[in-house]
C-alpha positions as CSV (number, residue, x, y, z in Angstrom):
1,M,121.8,111.2,20.1
2,D,119.6,109.5,17.5
3,S,117.5,106.4,18.2
4,Q,119.9,104.0,16.6
5,S,122.9,105.3,18.7
6,F,120.7,105.2,21.8
7,L,119.8,101.5,21.2
8,E,123.4,100.6,20.5
9,M,124.4,102.3,23.8
10,L,121.7,100.3,25.7
11,M,122.9,97.1,24.1
12,L,126.6,97.7,25.0
13,D,125.7,98.7,28.5
14,S,123.5,95.6,28.9
15,C,126.4,93.3,27.7
16,F,128.8,95.0,30.1
17,I,126.4,94.5,33.0
18,L,125.8,90.9,32.1
19,F,129.6,90.3,31.9
20,A,130.1,92.0,35.3
21,L,127.4,89.9,36.9
22,S,128.9,86.7,35.6
23,F,132.5,87.5,36.3
24,N,134.0,85.4,39.1
25,Y,136.1,87.7,41.2
26,G,136.9,84.9,43.6
27,L,138.4,82.9,40.8
28,A,140.4,86.0,39.6
29,K,142.2,86.1,42.9
30,V,143.7,82.6,42.5
31,V,144.4,82.7,38.7
32,P,147.9,84.2,39.2
33,M,148.8,81.3,41.5
34,L,147.4,78.8,39.0
35,V,149.6,80.0,36.2
36,G,152.7,80.0,38.3
37,L,152.9,83.7,39.4
38,P,153.8,84.4,43.0
39,A,151.0,85.3,45.4
40,L,150.8,89.1,45.6
41,P,148.6,90.4,48.4
42,W,148.3,93.8,46.8
43,A,146.9,92.2,43.6
44,Q,144.2,90.4,45.5
45,R,143.4,93.6,47.4
46,D,143.1,95.5,44.1
47,I,140.8,92.9,42.6
48,V,138.5,93.1,45.7
49,R,138.5,96.9,45.5
50,A,137.8,96.8,41.8
51,S,134.9,94.5,42.3
52,E,133.5,96.9,45.0
53,L,133.8,99.8,42.7
54,V,132.1,98.0,39.8
55,K,129.2,96.9,42.1
56,T,128.8,100.5,43.5
57,D,128.9,102.0,40.0
58,L,126.2,99.6,38.7
59,L,124.0,100.7,41.6
60,L,124.4,104.5,41.0
61,L,120.9,106.0,40.4
62,N,122.0,107.8,37.3
63,N,123.4,104.6,35.8
64,Q,120.2,102.5,35.8
65,I,118.7,101.1,32.6
66,P,115.3,99.3,32.4
67,F,115.5,95.8,33.8
68,F,113.4,94.3,31.0
69,I,116.2,95.2,28.6
70,L,118.7,93.2,30.7
71,E,116.2,90.3,30.7
72,D,115.9,90.4,26.9
73,V,119.6,90.5,26.4
74,F,120.1,87.7,28.9
75,K,117.5,85.6,27.0
76,M,119.4,86.3,23.7
77,K,122.6,85.2,25.3
78,N,121.0,81.9,26.4
79,D,119.6,81.4,22.9
80,I,123.0,82.0,21.4
81,C,124.9,79.8,23.9
82,P,122.9,76.6,24.6
83,K,125.4,75.7,27.3
84,E,124.6,78.9,29.2
85,K,120.9,78.1,28.8
86,K,121.4,74.6,30.2
87,R,123.4,75.9,33.1
88,N,120.5,78.3,33.9
89,G,118.1,75.4,34.0
90,G,116.5,76.4,30.7
91,N,115.2,79.6,32.4
92,E,114.5,82.4,29.9
93,G,115.9,85.2,32.1
94,N,113.1,86.1,34.5
95,G,114.6,84.4,37.5
96,S,118.3,83.6,36.7
97,I,119.4,87.1,36.0
98,R,117.8,88.2,39.3
99,K,119.6,85.5,41.2
100,D,122.9,86.4,39.4
101,A,122.5,90.0,40.3
102,L,121.6,89.3,44.0
103,D,124.6,87.0,44.3
104,F,126.8,89.7,42.7
105,F,125.7,92.4,45.1
106,D,125.6,90.1,48.2
107,F,129.0,91.2,49.5
108,L,128.2,94.9,49.8
109,D,127.9,94.5,53.6
110,L,124.2,95.3,53.9
111,G,123.1,91.7,53.6
112,R,120.0,90.4,52.0
113,N,116.5,89.3,53.1
114,S,116.8,85.7,52.0
115,S,113.2,85.0,52.9
116,K,112.0,86.8,49.8
117,D,111.4,84.9,46.5
118,P,113.8,86.4,43.9
119,E,111.4,85.5,41.0
120,K,108.4,87.5,42.4
121,G,107.7,91.1,42.1
122,K,108.1,93.8,39.4
123,V,111.6,95.2,39.0
124,D,112.4,98.5,37.3
125,H,116.2,98.3,37.4
126,L,119.2,96.9,39.3
127,L,119.0,99.4,42.1
128,D,115.3,98.6,42.6
129,L,116.1,94.9,42.8
130,Y,118.8,95.4,45.3
131,H,116.6,97.7,47.4
132,M,113.8,95.1,47.4
133,Y,115.9,92.6,49.2
134,L,117.0,95.1,51.9
135,E,113.5,95.1,53.3
136,P,113.7,94.3,57.1
137,P,112.3,90.8,58.0
138,V,108.9,90.6,59.6
139,H,109.1,88.8,62.9
140,P,106.4,86.4,64.1
141,G,103.2,88.3,65.1
142,G,104.3,91.5,63.5
143,S,104.4,93.5,60.3
144,L,106.2,96.6,59.0
145,L,102.9,98.4,58.8
146,G,102.0,97.3,62.3
147,D,105.3,98.8,63.6
148,I,104.4,102.2,62.1
149,L,100.6,102.7,62.4
150,P,100.2,102.4,66.2
151,F,102.5,105.4,66.7
152,I,100.6,108.5,65.5
153,D,103.2,110.9,66.8
154,P,106.3,108.7,67.5
155,P,109.6,110.0,68.9
156,R,111.8,111.3,66.1
157,S,115.1,111.5,68.0
158,L,117.4,109.3,70.2
159,P,120.4,110.1,72.4
160,S,123.8,109.1,71.2
161,A,125.2,105.6,72.0
162,T,127.4,106.8,74.9
163,E,124.5,108.8,76.4
164,L,122.2,105.8,76.2
165,Q,124.7,103.6,78.0
166,R,125.7,106.2,80.7
167,K,122.4,107.8,81.5
168,S,119.9,104.9,80.9
169,A,122.0,101.7,81.0
170,V,120.9,100.9,77.4
171,N,123.5,98.6,75.8
172,F,124.1,97.4,72.3
173,K,124.1,93.7,71.5
174,V,125.1,91.9,68.3
175,K,122.3,90.0,66.6
176,E,123.1,87.0,64.4
177,M,121.6,87.9,61.1
178,E,118.8,85.4,60.2
179,P,117.8,86.4,57.5
180,E,121.1,88.2,56.8
181,I,120.0,91.9,56.8
182,V,121.6,94.7,58.7
183,L,118.3,96.7,58.9
184,D,116.9,94.1,61.4
185,V,117.1,96.4,64.5
186,T,115.1,95.4,67.6
187,T,115.0,95.8,71.3
188,R,115.2,93.2,74.1
189,K,113.0,93.0,77.1
190,S,115.8,94.5,79.1
191,G,115.7,97.6,76.9
192,D,119.0,96.9,75.2
193,I,119.2,97.5,71.4
194,Q,120.0,94.4,69.4
195,M,121.3,94.8,65.8
196,P,123.4,93.0,63.3
197,A,127.0,94.3,62.8
198,L,127.4,96.9,60.1
199,R,130.7,97.1,58.2
200,V,131.6,100.6,57.0
201,E,133.9,100.6,53.9
202,D,135.0,103.3,51.5
203,H,132.0,102.6,49.2
204,T,129.4,102.6,52.1
205,N,128.8,106.4,51.8
206,I,128.0,106.2,48.1
207,L,125.9,103.1,48.5
208,L,123.7,104.5,51.3
209,H,123.4,107.9,49.5
210,N,122.1,106.3,46.4
211,L,119.6,104.1,48.3
212,I,118.3,107.2,50.2
213,S,118.0,109.1,46.9
214,F,116.1,106.2,45.4
215,E,113.7,106.2,48.4
216,Q,112.9,110.0,48.1
217,P,109.7,109.5,46.0
218,L,108.6,106.4,48.0
219,G,106.3,106.4,51.0
220,T,107.4,105.9,54.6
221,L,106.6,102.2,54.6
222,D,109.1,101.6,51.7
223,S,111.8,104.0,52.9
224,Y,113.5,101.6,55.3
225,V,117.0,102.5,54.4
226,T,116.3,106.1,55.2
227,A,114.9,105.1,58.6
228,Y,117.9,102.9,59.3
229,V,120.5,105.6,58.4
230,A,118.6,108.2,60.4
231,F,118.8,105.8,63.4
232,L,122.6,105.4,62.9
233,D,122.8,109.2,62.5
234,H,121.2,109.6,66.0
235,I,123.4,107.2,67.9
236,V,126.7,108.1,66.1
237,Q,127.4,111.7,67.2
238,R,131.0,111.6,68.4
239,E,134.1,109.4,68.1
240,E,133.3,107.9,71.5
241,D,130.1,106.6,70.1
242,V,132.0,104.8,67.3
243,E,134.4,103.3,69.8
244,L,131.5,102.1,72.0
245,L,129.7,100.5,69.0
246,E,132.9,98.9,67.9
247,N,133.6,97.4,71.3
248,S,130.0,96.1,71.4
249,G,130.6,94.4,68.0
250,V,127.7,96.1,66.2
251,L,130.0,98.3,64.0
252,E,133.2,97.6,62.1
253,H,135.0,100.1,59.8
254,R,138.1,100.1,57.6
255,L,138.3,103.9,57.4
256,T,141.4,105.7,58.7
257,S,139.8,106.9,61.9
258,S,136.6,107.0,64.0
259,A,136.2,110.7,63.0
260,E,135.7,109.6,59.4
261,V,132.8,107.4,60.4
262,V,131.2,110.3,62.3
263,A,131.8,112.6,59.2
264,L,130.1,109.9,57.0
265,F,126.9,110.0,58.9
266,R,127.0,113.8,59.2
267,Q,127.0,113.9,55.4
268,L,124.1,111.5,55.1
269,H,122.2,113.5,57.7
270,Y,121.6,116.3,55.1
271,V,120.1,114.0,52.5
272,I,117.7,112.2,54.8
273,D,114.0,113.1,54.6
274,H,113.4,113.3,58.4
275,Y,109.6,113.4,58.0
276,K,109.9,109.7,57.1
277,T,111.6,108.8,60.4
278,P,111.4,106.7,62.5
279,G,109.5,104.6,59.9
280,Y,109.7,100.9,60.6
281,L,111.8,101.6,63.7
282,A,109.0,103.5,65.5
283,R,108.7,100.7,68.1
284,V,112.4,100.8,68.8
285,Y,112.4,104.6,69.3
286,E,109.4,104.3,71.6
287,E,110.9,101.6,73.8
288,V,114.3,103.2,74.0
289,N,112.8,106.6,74.9
290,R,110.7,104.9,77.5
291,C,113.9,103.5,79.1
292,C,115.4,107.0,79.0
293,D,112.4,108.4,80.8
294,S,112.4,105.7,83.5
295,K,113.7,106.9,86.9
296,W,114.7,103.4,87.9
297,R,116.8,103.1,84.7
298,Q,118.5,106.4,85.5
299,M,119.2,105.4,89.1
300,Y,120.5,102.0,87.9
301,A,122.7,103.7,85.3
302,D,124.0,106.2,87.8
303,A,124.8,103.4,90.4
304,K,126.5,101.4,87.7
305,Q,128.5,104.4,86.6
306,R,129.5,105.3,90.2
307,Y,130.3,101.8,91.6
308,C,131.0,99.6,88.6
309,S,133.0,101.8,86.3
310,N,136.2,99.8,87.0
311,V,137.2,96.5,88.5
312,W,138.4,97.8,91.9
313,L,135.2,99.8,92.5
314,S,133.1,96.8,91.5
315,I,135.1,94.6,94.0
316,S,134.7,97.2,96.7
317,F,131.0,97.5,96.0
318,V,130.4,93.7,96.1
319,A,132.6,93.4,99.3
320,G,130.6,96.2,100.9
321,I,127.3,94.4,100.2
322,A,128.7,91.0,101.4
323,L,129.8,92.6,104.7
324,S,126.5,94.4,105.1
325,V,124.2,91.4,104.6
326,P,125.4,89.5,107.8
327,T,125.2,92.7,109.8
328,L,121.6,93.3,108.6
329,I,120.7,89.7,109.4
330,E,122.2,90.0,112.9
331,T,120.3,93.2,113.5
332,I,117.0,91.6,112.4
333,Y,117.5,88.6,114.7
334,A,118.4,91.0,117.6
335,I,115.2,92.9,117.1
336,I,113.1,89.7,116.9
337,G,114.8,88.4,120.1
338,Y,114.1,91.7,121.9
339,Y,110.4,91.6,121.0
340,E,110.1,88.0,122.0
341,K,111.7,88.7,125.4
342,L,109.5,91.8,125.8
343,N,106.3,89.7,125.1
344,G,107.5,87.0,127.5
345,T,108.0,89.5,130.3
346,A,104.6,91.1,129.7
347,A,102.9,87.6,129.8
348,I,104.5,87.0,133.3
């Protein structure tokens, strides 16, 4: 391909990307009703699916073009169309195209770190921009670097979700996403794992695979998607794990079965650079493994499994305790009375 053809290809690709970023898929759903056509659920479903395919396709690592080209074409469009330039607040493309792109990719189920300023930072391409805003939020008094450096040789493995619950009484709790980012995984003082809900769709495999591939040349600090997927790979080992996470509200999926979710993470397991794990989740691994090694947690989990596994056992356990307490109190008073009587006799 000669240079002229190459430039034409870049221009056409840039125009298509800008059109895709500006297309209102929400409006496309209601257009048939506005023009008098009957509401067709399958048509809306196909529009949503088409938008997901376009978004995923624009984020493929092999489909990326330099971001400065998109910015230049965006500026040209604003210069040609004054109304567009006015709508964008007179911005010449540095900020508006980033905002349009982030809004466009906002519904790919991974969320976005809204605390970051979209107009700051160098961007190489669309996948780089999307990846930048998946960075886990920094909680008060902490930092991503601070979550990694203290652990020279951190644990690199975790039991599955069902094993954590049965053997160590570690439960999974849904975290409200503020800012809205699924990578914000933390632990409670009780040892429970708190994480935002992840929705697994047909495009999730391709999306995560591309993000992991993008992170391959990056350092551990910037490979947060790799660390997050490795964490999920550990806790999702069997179909029972998927069902447990679903019941806990931290995982949703629209695949045909739980087995497909397990297969998805098995596939991603082979593209993960495990030397980069646990990454920013080192503190979570450390605290969860400490719970697993605790004898008290193991005894508590065993008792919970034995006596609280169903309603009737729980009622029997509570009733047994309720009947035992008065007996224990009566015994204590009897012993105290006996010693008081014995002391009184000795005094005489």
